[in-house]
C-alpha positions as CSV (number, residue, x, y, z in Angstrom):
1,M,228.2,185.3,-71.6
2,L,224.4,186.0,-71.6
3,Y,225.1,189.7,-70.7
4,L,227.7,190.0,-73.6
5,L,225.2,188.4,-76.0
6,F,222.6,190.8,-74.9
7,V,224.9,193.8,-75.4
8,F,226.0,192.6,-78.9
9,A,222.4,191.9,-80.0
10,F,220.7,195.1,-78.8
11,F,223.4,197.7,-78.8
12,P,225.2,197.4,-82.2
13,V,228.0,199.7,-83.2
14,L,229.5,200.5,-86.7
15,A,232.5,198.2,-87.4
16,H,234.8,198.8,-90.4
17,A,235.8,195.1,-90.8
18,Y,235.2,192.2,-93.1
19,L,233.2,189.2,-91.8
20,D,233.4,186.0,-94.0
21,P,230.1,184.0,-94.4
22,G,231.4,181.1,-92.3
23,T,232.3,183.3,-89.3
24,G,229.1,185.1,-89.6
25,A,227.1,181.9,-89.4
26,V,229.0,180.9,-86.3
27,L,228.2,184.2,-84.6
28,V,224.6,184.1,-85.6
29,N,224.3,180.6,-84.2
30,L,226.0,181.7,-81.0
31,I,223.5,184.5,-80.6
32,V,220.5,182.2,-81.3
33,A,221.8,179.7,-78.9
34,G,222.3,182.3,-76.3
35,I,218.8,183.6,-76.7
36,A,217.4,180.1,-76.5
37,T,219.4,179.4,-73.3
38,L,218.1,182.6,-71.8
39,A,214.5,181.7,-72.8
40,F,214.8,178.4,-71.1
41,F,216.4,180.0,-68.0
42,M,213.7,182.6,-67.8
43,K,211.0,179.9,-68.3
44,G,212.4,178.0,-65.3
45,V,212.5,181.2,-63.2
46,F,208.9,182.0,-64.2
47,F,207.7,178.5,-63.5
48,R,209.3,178.6,-60.0
49,I,207.8,182.0,-59.3
50,I,204.2,181.0,-60.2
51,G,204.5,177.5,-59.1
52,K,203.9,176.0,-55.6
53,K,205.5,178.1,-53.0
54,N,207.2,175.7,-50.6
55,S,208.8,176.9,-47.4
56,T,212.3,175.7,-46.5
57,K,210.8,174.0,-43.4
58,S,208.2,172.0,-45.3
59,A,210.7,171.0,-48.0
60,V,213.1,169.6,-45.5
61,K,210.4,167.8,-43.7
62,L,209.1,166.2,-46.9
63,E,212.5,165.1,-48.2
64,A,212.9,162.9,-45.1
65,K,209.7,160.8,-45.8
66,I,208.0,159.8,-49.1
67,S,209.3,160.8,-52.5
68,L,208.3,159.9,-56.1
69,F,210.8,160.2,-59.0
70,S,209.7,160.5,-62.6
71,E,211.6,160.8,-65.9
72,G,208.8,162.8,-67.4
73,K,205.3,163.3,-68.6
74,Q,205.2,159.9,-70.4
75,Y,204.9,158.3,-67.0
76,W,202.1,160.6,-65.8
77,G,199.6,157.7,-66.2
78,T,201.6,155.7,-63.6
79,F,202.0,158.5,-61.1
80,E,198.7,160.3,-61.3
81,P,196.6,157.6,-59.4
82,I,199.3,157.5,-56.7
83,I,199.5,161.3,-56.3
84,S,195.7,161.6,-56.2
85,A,195.5,159.0,-53.5
86,L,198.3,160.6,-51.4
87,L,196.6,163.9,-51.6
88,K,193.1,162.4,-50.9
89,K,194.6,160.7,-47.8
90,N,196.2,163.9,-46.6
91,I,199.8,162.3,-46.9
92,Q,202.8,164.6,-47.4
93,F,205.3,163.7,-50.1
94,S,207.9,165.1,-52.6
95,Y,207.8,164.7,-56.3
96,Y,210.9,165.0,-58.5
97,T,210.9,165.1,-62.3
98,L,213.4,165.5,-65.2
99,D,210.6,167.2,-67.4
100,I,209.6,170.7,-66.9
101,H,206.4,169.9,-68.9
102,D,205.4,167.2,-66.4
103,P,201.7,167.7,-65.4
104,A,202.5,167.0,-61.8
105,L,204.3,170.3,-61.6
106,L,201.0,172.1,-62.1
107,I,199.4,170.6,-59.0
108,E,199.0,173.2,-56.1
109,S,199.0,171.6,-52.7
110,E,200.8,172.1,-49.4
111,L,201.1,168.4,-49.1
112,M,203.1,168.1,-52.3
113,N,206.6,169.4,-52.7
114,S,207.3,169.3,-56.5
115,K,210.7,169.9,-58.1
116,F,211.9,170.0,-61.6
117,L,215.5,168.8,-61.2
118,G,217.0,170.5,-64.3
119,Y,218.0,169.8,-67.9
120,G,220.5,167.2,-69.0
121,N,223.4,166.2,-66.7
122,I,222.4,168.7,-64.0
123,G,219.0,167.0,-63.6
124,L,220.6,163.5,-63.7
125,A,223.1,164.5,-61.0
126,K,220.4,165.9,-58.7
127,A,218.3,162.7,-59.2
128,S,221.3,160.7,-58.0
129,R,221.3,162.7,-54.7
130,I,217.6,162.8,-53.7
131,K,217.1,162.7,-50.0
132,S,214.2,160.6,-48.8
133,D,213.3,157.7,-46.5
134,V,211.4,156.1,-49.3
135,L,211.9,156.8,-53.0
136,L,209.4,155.3,-55.5
137,A,210.4,155.2,-59.2
138,T,209.4,153.6,-62.5
139,T,212.9,154.0,-63.9
140,P,214.8,150.7,-64.4
141,N,218.6,150.6,-64.2
142,I,219.0,153.1,-61.4
143,G,222.4,152.4,-60.0
144,S,223.5,150.1,-62.8
145,P,227.0,150.7,-64.3
146,G,226.9,153.2,-67.0
147,Y,223.4,154.4,-66.2
148,P,223.3,158.2,-65.7
149,V,221.1,158.0,-62.6
150,Q,222.9,156.4,-59.6
151,R,221.3,155.2,-56.4
152,S,221.3,158.2,-54.0
153,P,223.2,157.5,-50.8
154,Y,220.5,159.5,-49.0
155,V,217.6,157.1,-49.9
156,R,216.9,154.5,-47.3
157,R,214.5,152.4,-49.4
158,L,214.5,152.4,-53.2
159,I,211.2,151.0,-54.6
160,H,210.4,150.2,-58.2
161,V,206.8,150.3,-59.5
162,L,206.2,148.4,-62.7
163,H,204.7,150.5,-65.5
164,S,203.5,147.8,-67.8
165,L,201.7,144.4,-67.7
166,N,204.8,142.7,-68.9
167,D,207.3,141.1,-66.4
168,I,210.8,142.4,-66.4
169,S,211.9,140.2,-69.4
170,W,212.2,143.3,-71.6
171,Y,214.1,145.4,-69.1
172,K,217.8,145.9,-69.8
173,S,220.1,143.4,-68.1
174,G,220.6,144.2,-64.4
175,S,217.7,146.7,-64.4
176,L,216.5,146.1,-60.8
177,D,219.7,144.8,-59.2
178,H,220.1,147.9,-57.0
179,Y,216.4,148.1,-55.8
180,D,215.2,147.1,-52.4
181,E,211.7,146.4,-53.3
182,V,209.3,146.0,-56.3
183,I,205.6,146.8,-56.4
184,L,204.0,144.1,-58.7
185,G,201.0,144.3,-60.8
186,G,200.4,140.6,-60.3
187,Q,202.2,137.7,-58.7
188,Y,203.2,136.3,-62.2
189,Q,205.8,139.2,-62.3
190,A,207.6,137.8,-59.3
191,K,208.9,134.7,-61.0
192,A,211.4,136.4,-63.2
193,I,212.7,138.7,-60.4
194,I,213.3,135.8,-58.1
195,E,215.0,133.7,-60.8
196,L,217.5,136.5,-61.6
197,E,218.2,137.1,-57.9
198,E,219.2,133.4,-57.5
199,R,221.2,133.4,-60.7
200,R,223.2,136.5,-59.6
201,N,223.3,135.8,-55.9
202,L,221.6,139.1,-55.2
203,H,220.0,140.5,-52.1
204,K,216.4,139.4,-52.1
205,K,214.0,142.2,-52.8
206,K,210.8,142.5,-51.1
207,L,208.0,141.9,-53.7
208,V,204.5,143.4,-52.9
209,C,201.5,142.9,-55.2
210,L,199.6,146.1,-55.2
211,G,198.7,146.6,-58.8
212,L,199.5,148.7,-61.8
213,P,198.5,152.3,-61.3
214,Y,198.6,153.2,-65.0
215,L,195.9,150.7,-65.6
216,D,193.7,152.7,-63.2
217,T,194.3,155.7,-65.6
218,L,193.5,153.7,-68.7
219,L,190.4,152.3,-67.1
220,K,189.3,155.8,-66.2
221,E,190.1,157.1,-69.7
222,R,188.4,154.2,-71.4
223,T,185.9,155.4,-73.9
224,T,183.7,153.7,-76.5
225,S,184.3,155.1,-79.9
226,T,181.2,157.0,-81.2
227,E,182.4,157.0,-84.8
228,N,180.0,155.0,-87.0
229,N,182.6,153.4,-89.3
230,Q,181.5,150.7,-91.7
231,N,185.2,149.6,-91.9
232,K,186.9,147.7,-89.1
233,T,189.9,149.4,-87.6
234,V,193.3,147.8,-87.1
235,L,195.8,149.4,-84.7
236,I,199.5,148.8,-85.3
237,G,201.2,149.4,-81.9
238,T,204.9,148.9,-81.9
239,S,208.0,148.7,-79.7
240,W,211.1,150.6,-80.8
241,G,214.6,149.6,-81.8
242,S,215.6,146.1,-82.8
243,K,212.4,144.5,-81.2
244,S,210.0,146.7,-83.3
245,L,207.8,145.0,-85.9
246,L,208.5,148.0,-88.2
247,R,212.1,147.0,-88.4
248,H,211.5,143.3,-88.6
249,Y,208.5,143.2,-90.9
250,G,208.5,146.5,-92.7
251,T,205.3,148.1,-94.0
252,G,204.2,145.5,-96.6
253,F,201.6,143.9,-94.3
254,I,200.3,147.4,-93.3
255,K,199.8,148.2,-97.0
256,Q,198.0,144.9,-97.5
257,L,195.5,145.7,-94.7
258,A,194.8,149.1,-96.0
259,E,194.4,147.9,-99.6
260,Y,192.0,145.2,-98.3
261,G,189.8,148.0,-96.9
262,Y,190.6,148.2,-93.2
263,D,191.1,151.5,-91.6
264,V,194.6,151.4,-90.1
265,I,196.2,153.4,-87.2
266,V,200.0,153.3,-86.8
267,R,201.2,154.1,-83.3
268,P,205.0,153.8,-82.9
269,H,206.6,153.8,-79.5
270,P,207.3,157.4,-78.4
271,Q,211.0,156.5,-78.2
272,S,211.1,155.8,-81.9
273,F,210.7,159.5,-82.8
274,K,213.5,160.3,-80.4
275,F,216.1,157.6,-81.3
276,E,215.1,156.5,-84.8
277,P,213.6,159.6,-86.5
278,N,214.9,158.7,-90.0
279,L,213.1,155.3,-89.9
280,M,209.9,157.1,-88.8
281,E,210.2,159.6,-91.6
282,D,210.8,156.9,-94.2
283,I,207.8,154.9,-93.0
284,R,205.6,158.0,-93.1
285,K,206.6,158.6,-96.7
286,E,205.8,155.0,-97.7
287,L,202.4,155.0,-96.2
288,S,201.4,158.6,-97.0
289,P,199.6,157.6,-100.4
290,L,197.2,155.5,-98.4
291,S,194.3,157.7,-97.2
292,N,193.0,155.1,-94.7
293,V,196.3,154.9,-92.8
294,L,196.5,157.4,-89.9
295,W,199.3,158.1,-87.4
296,D,198.8,158.3,-83.6
297,T,201.5,160.3,-81.7
298,A,199.4,161.4,-78.7
299,V,200.8,160.9,-75.2
300,S,197.9,158.7,-74.2
301,P,196.9,155.7,-76.5
302,S,193.3,155.7,-75.2
303,Q,191.7,157.3,-78.3
304,S,193.4,154.8,-80.7
305,L,192.7,151.9,-78.3
306,S,189.0,152.7,-78.2
307,K,188.7,152.9,-82.0
308,A,190.5,149.8,-82.8
309,D,188.8,146.4,-83.3
310,V,192.0,144.5,-83.2
311,L,195.6,145.3,-82.3
312,I,198.7,144.0,-84.2
313,S,201.9,144.4,-82.2
314,D,205.3,142.8,-81.3
315,T,206.9,142.7,-77.9
316,S,205.0,145.8,-76.7
317,A,203.1,145.7,-73.4
318,L,200.5,147.7,-75.2
319,R,199.0,144.3,-76.2
320,F,197.9,143.6,-72.7
321,D,196.7,147.2,-72.1
322,F,194.4,146.7,-75.2
323,A,193.2,143.3,-74.2
324,F,192.7,143.9,-70.5
325,V,191.2,147.4,-70.7
326,Y,189.1,147.1,-73.9
327,E,188.7,143.3,-73.9
328,K,189.6,142.9,-77.5
329,P,192.0,140.5,-79.3
330,V,195.6,141.0,-80.2
331,I,197.7,139.5,-83.1
332,T,201.4,139.3,-82.0
333,L,204.1,139.3,-84.7
334,H,206.9,137.1,-83.5
335,I,210.3,138.8,-83.0
336,P,213.3,136.4,-83.0
337,S,215.3,136.3,-79.8
338,E,218.5,137.0,-81.6
339,A,217.1,140.5,-82.5
340,V,216.7,141.4,-78.9
341,A,219.9,140.6,-77.1
342,G,220.9,142.5,-73.9
343,Y,217.6,142.2,-72.0
344,E,216.8,140.3,-68.9
345,R,215.1,137.6,-70.9
346,D,218.6,136.4,-71.9
347,D,219.0,135.0,-68.3
348,L,215.5,133.6,-67.9
349,S,214.4,130.0,-68.3
350,E,210.9,131.3,-69.4
351,V,209.5,134.5,-70.7
352,W,206.0,135.1,-69.4
353,M,205.0,137.3,-72.3
354,D,205.6,134.6,-74.9
355,R,203.1,132.2,-73.2
356,A,200.7,135.0,-72.4
357,A,200.4,136.3,-76.0
358,Q,198.5,133.0,-76.8
359,S,195.9,133.8,-74.1
360,I,194.8,137.1,-75.7
361,G,194.9,136.3,-79.4
362,M,197.3,134.8,-82.1
363,V,201.0,134.8,-82.7
364,L,202.1,134.9,-86.3
365,D,205.5,134.3,-88.0
366,E,207.1,135.7,-91.1
367,V,205.3,133.2,-93.3
368,Q,201.9,133.7,-91.8
369,V,202.1,137.5,-91.9
370,K,202.0,137.3,-95.7
371,D,198.4,136.2,-95.3
372,I,197.6,138.9,-92.7
373,E,194.2,139.9,-93.9
374,R,192.9,136.3,-93.4
375,Y,194.1,136.1,-89.9
376,V,192.6,139.6,-89.0
377,S,189.2,138.5,-90.5
378,Q,189.4,135.2,-88.5
379,I,190.2,136.8,-85.2
380,L,187.5,139.4,-85.6
381,G,185.0,136.6,-86.0
382,M,185.9,135.1,-82.6
383,N,184.6,136.0,-79.2
384,Y,187.6,136.8,-77.0
385,E,185.8,139.1,-74.5
386,Q,185.0,136.4,-71.8
387,R,188.3,134.6,-72.3
388,I,190.2,137.8,-71.6
389,R,188.2,138.8,-68.6
390,E,188.8,135.4,-66.9
391,Y,192.5,135.6,-67.7
392,R,192.8,139.2,-66.3
393,A,191.0,138.2,-63.1
394,D,193.5,135.5,-62.4
395,L,196.5,137.8,-63.0
396,L,196.0,141.2,-61.5
397,C,196.0,142.8,-58.0
398,N,193.7,145.7,-57.1
399,L,192.5,146.4,-60.6
400,G,191.4,150.0,-60.8
401,K,192.4,150.7,-57.2
402,S,196.1,150.3,-57.2
403,G,196.9,154.0,-56.7
404,E,195.1,153.9,-53.4
405,A,196.8,150.6,-52.4
406,I,200.3,152.0,-53.1
407,A,199.6,155.3,-51.3
408,E,198.6,153.4,-48.2
409,Y,201.5,151.1,-48.4
410,L,204.1,154.0,-48.7
411,Y,202.5,155.7,-45.7
412,S,202.7,152.4,-43.7
413,L,206.4,152.2,-44.5
414,V,207.3,155.6,-43.1
415,T,205.0,155.4,-40.1
416,E,206.6,152.1,-39.2
417,G,210.1,153.5,-39.6
418,V,210.9,151.9,-43.0
């Protein structure tokens, strides 16, 4: 098909025929689609040519030991500390990704066998047949009914590494049922997993507290804003879908803060732009007249986190990133449980996050949010720094060193025969 499109596009002949506008549009679209497909194909070929040159021997060797699986560049903050530690410790491993723009694919090392699995269903099918003694993934729901990535029959031990400070309350129901093991950021995350295992009569997973590698990344990226702003900055960091404050509370409170004189940064969840683009566009238009309201769509939230004096959020784990990395307070806007059905929290007797939100700031409801500027002013006048430090110290394992701890643990598994 690509060959025919090439011939039609570059070697035209005179045709004594009538072509109606509708048919013409279809043909033009076919040609454009063909060229785009060819471009993507050639990009993949080019990438493989200039990328790491793995011998068949080394690839086979690596597939039998340690492997990492990533959905894409949005999880680079989790994998980068682990990859750096594996390379530093001279440990061989494979890395599989569904994103050709994944930064890990640019790493050149004989120790690392990197592979882009492919686009769409091709990549998902290959992810379901990875060969490895140990496979580490951030992806919930692997193996769950209806989920496009199934547990590979060629993986001996499937390990989940948590990629947020939250527990699994906000994972989809059944998210970790097919995992053998979970690497925890803190022991507090074990309670929900154990309760669900007992309720569902599941095989007990091994739970190992080694830390949250993405926090290593955030701590390393932490900067102090050098901007000399007279105004205080409020960051609005949201979840997406039904549990988003933008859906539940709208933009009225954001306008209030801007009109009151605060600088406001709006950072929606990256999935919002993918799955609810119309909502994002509508909100942009509503807020566009306000010059002191800015949007943050960067991959890393570090720049906005460093600028902000206070964060307003919903169910997002960004709250704890902000509090624990920058030691600043958070205002949580309550999201009713009926708006968030279908998550693991439905089967839990207690949701850690609901209690923890009080330890890093305030929780406001629909009535209180109408007076939002008063609560922002109040929380900015309080000293949360020491309180947050003490709370963080009680919760987390290997803060700032979890990448090294996980690398050592993975190596110990394969040397001991899994």
